[in-house]
C-alpha positions in Angstrom: -53.2 -2.9 -64.6 -54.3 -6.5 -63.1 -55.9 -6.5 -59.6 -54.4 -9.3 -57.8 -55.4 -10.5 -54.2 -52.5 -11.2 -51.9 -52.2 -13.5 -48.6 -54.0 -11.0 -46.1 -56.9 -10.7 -48.4 -56.4 -7.0 -49.4 -55.6 -6.5 -53.1 -52.4 -4.8 -55.1 -52.1 -4.2 -58.9 -50.0 -6.1 -61.2 -48.0 -3.7 -63.9 -47.7 -5.4 -67.1 -45.4 -2.3 -67.8 -42.7 -2.9 -65.4 -43.8 -6.5 -64.9 -44.1 -5.9 -61.2 -46.3 -5.9 -58.6 -46.9 -2.5 -56.4 -47.0 -4.5 -53.2 -46.0 -8.0 -51.8 -48.0 -11.0 -53.2 -47.8 -12.3 -49.2 -49.9 -9.5 -48.1 -50.1 -6.0 -49.3 -51.7 -4.5 -46.1 -49.5 -6.5 -44.1 -46.1 -5.2 -45.8 -47.1 -1.5 -45.4 -48.2 -1.7 -42.1 -44.7 -3.5 -41.2 -42.1 -1.7 -43.2 -43.8 2.0 -43.4 -45.6 2.4 -40.0 -44.1 0.3 -37.7 -40.4 0.3 -38.9 -40.9 3.7 -39.9 -43.6 6.2 -38.3 -43.4 4.1 -34.7 -39.8 4.1 -34.7 -40.0 8.2 -35.2 -42.8 8.7 -32.5 -40.8 6.5 -30.0 -37.7 9.1 -30.6 -37.9 12.8 -29.0 -39.3 13.7 -32.6 -42.5 11.8 -31.5 -42.6 13.4 -27.9 -42.7 16.8 -29.6 -45.6 15.6 -32.1 -47.4 14.3 -29.1 -47.8 17.9 -27.4 -51.2 19.1 -27.3 -49.6 21.9 -29.8 -47.4 19.5 -31.3 -45.1 19.5 -34.3 -46.3 18.1 -37.5 -44.3 14.6 -38.3 -43.1 15.6 -42.1 -42.7 12.2 -44.5 -41.8 12.1 -48.1 -42.4 9.1 -50.3 -41.2 8.1 -53.2 -43.7 6.1 -55.4 -47.4 6.8 -54.3 -49.0 4.0 -56.1 -52.0 2.7 -55.1 -52.0 5.5 -52.3 -51.7 2.5 -49.1 -49.0 4.0 -47.3 -50.4 7.0 -47.4 -53.9 6.6 -46.1 -52.3 4.2 -43.6 -50.6 6.9 -42.2 -53.6 9.2 -42.5 -55.4 6.6 -40.1 -52.3 6.9 -37.7 -52.6 10.2 -37.5 -56.3 10.6 -36.2 -55.9 7.4 -34.0 -52.8 8.8 -32.6 -54.2 12.8 -32.3 -50.9 13.8 -34.0 -50.1 15.8 -37.1 -48.8 14.5 -40.0 -47.3 16.6 -43.4 -47.2 13.9 -46.0 -45.4 14.6 -49.4 -45.4 12.0 -52.3 -44.0 11.8 -55.9 -45.4 9.8 -58.6 -44.5 9.3 -62.4 -47.0 7.0 -63.3 -50.5 7.6 -61.7 -53.1 4.6 -61.5 -56.4 5.4 -63.3 -59.2 6.1 -60.4 -61.4 3.9 -62.1 -58.9 0.9 -60.7 -58.4 2.7 -57.3 -62.2 2.7 -56.7 -62.1 -1.0 -57.5 -59.5 -1.9 -54.3 -60.6 -3.8 -51.0 -58.4 -1.8 -48.8 -60.9 0.3 -46.7 -63.1 -2.8 -46.4 -60.3 -5.0 -45.5 -59.1 -2.5 -42.9 -62.5 -2.1 -41.5 -62.7 1.5 -41.9 -65.6 2.6 -43.5 -65.4 6.0 -43.3 -62.0 6.4 -44.7 -63.5 5.8 -48.0 -63.9 9.0 -48.9 -60.7 10.4 -47.5 -58.8 7.4 -49.4 -60.2 8.5 -52.8 -59.8 12.3 -52.2 -56.2 11.4 -52.2 -56.4 10.3 -55.6 -58.6 12.9 -56.8 -57.4 16.4 -55.2 -55.2 18.6 -57.8 -51.6 17.7 -57.7 -48.8 19.9 -56.6 -50.9 21.9 -54.1 -51.5 20.9 -50.3 -54.6 19.6 -49.2 -55.9 19.1 -45.3 -57.4 15.6 -45.9 -58.4 15.0 -42.4 -58.0 17.2 -39.4 -54.4 15.5 -38.3 -53.2 14.9 -42.0 -51.7 17.4 -44.7 -51.1 16.0 -48.0 -49.3 16.9 -51.3 -49.0 14.9 -54.3 -46.2 15.4 -56.9 -46.5 14.2 -60.4 -42.7 14.3 -61.4 -39.8 12.4 -62.0 -37.6 12.1 -58.6 -34.5 12.6 -61.0 -36.5 16.6 -62.0 -38.1 17.0 -58.7 -35.8 19.6 -56.9 -37.0 17.7 -53.2 -36.5 20.7 -50.5 -33.2 20.0 -48.4 -33.6 19.4 -44.4 -37.2 19.2 -44.9 -38.5 15.6 -43.7 -38.5 13.5 -40.6 -39.0 10.1 -42.6 -38.8 8.9 -45.9 -41.0 5.8 -47.1 -38.8 4.9 -50.2 -41.3 2.4 -52.0 -40.3 1.9 -55.4 -40.7 -0.7 -57.9 -37.9 -3.1 -57.5 -34.2 -3.2 -58.0 -34.7 -5.8 -60.8 -37.0 -3.9 -62.9 -35.9 -0.2 -62.1 -32.0 -0.3 -61.5 -32.0 3.5 -61.6 -34.2 4.3 -58.5 -32.1 2.7 -56.0 -29.0 5.0 -57.2 -26.5 6.8 -55.2 -27.9 9.5 -57.3 -30.9 9.0 -55.8 -30.4 8.2 -52.1 -28.1 11.3 -52.2 -31.3 13.5 -52.7 -33.2 11.5 -50.2 -30.3 11.8 -47.7 -30.2 15.6 -48.3 -34.0 15.8 -47.8 -34.0 14.4 -44.4 -33.3 16.5 -40.9 -30.4 15.0 -39.0 -31.5 11.7 -37.3 -34.0 11.4 -39.9 -35.0 7.9 -41.2 -35.7 6.2 -44.5 -37.4 2.8 -44.5 -37.2 0.5 -47.4 -38.8 -2.9 -48.1 -35.2 -4.0 -50.0 -31.7 -4.8 -48.1 -30.1 -6.1 -51.5 -26.3 -5.7 -51.0 -26.0 -2.9 -54.3 -29.0 -1.0 -52.7 -27.0 -1.5 -49.1 -23.9 0.1 -51.0 -25.5 2.8 -53.0 -27.0 4.0 -49.6 -24.2 4.1 -47.7 -22.3 6.0 -50.9 -24.8 8.7 -50.3 -24.2 8.9 -46.7 -26.5 6.7 -44.7 -25.7 4.7 -41.5 -27.4 1.5 -42.8 -29.4 -0.8 -40.4 -30.6 -4.0 -41.4 -33.9 -5.1 -39.5 -36.4 -8.6 -39.7 -38.1 -8.0 -43.1 -41.9 -8.5 -43.4 -43.7 -12.0 -44.8 -41.9 -13.2 -47.6 -38.8 -11.2 -46.9 -35.7 -12.4 -44.6 -34.7 -8.6 -44.0 -35.5 -4.9 -44.6 -33.4 -1.6 -44.1 -33.4 1.5 -42.1 -31.1 3.9 -43.0 -30.2 6.8 -40.5 -29.0 10.1 -41.3 -26.6 11.3 -38.4 
């Protein structure tokens, strides 16, 4: 692993094993905020599901993430849960965990200006696998160390899927109709999947799995991204 400083000043990792970066070289934090928070979480919060979540006794928004990686998406979502006073139940899967010493060298909490999040961010990586943990008052977290091909994802269990695998050119098997069928089944009706990729082959695999595809403007460095709907 190599630590790389991206265009917005935040770090990402370069994996020699996959010959790929974990986040965009144009800006790691900027990409995560745009693709997963703005076009994923905020989109759902503007729907009736979000109205239910914002009530005093609100229900939790349930998120599944494919590709925990550095934990950046999870940390940003955790910060949103606390800031917006909403409950989020977050489940993530990762087959190749990043070593904690590398995680401690990343500059996300400093770049975001949330030094108090230093402990909770590291705890995402330190807590036991395959168990549910209440990391902050509003953020419930479970991480699973398993291949997506072997993991039995619960049906109709999630409102949002963050699909953050390595690029199609490096892991084409992850971007298959087989995997997207599992994602489709895991979503509740009217749930969404968001991802940075809008390759034709990826969209076709999603459509084969049953998704309705919405192409939207992408983050810096990408013309388009995809928000896929289970309707």
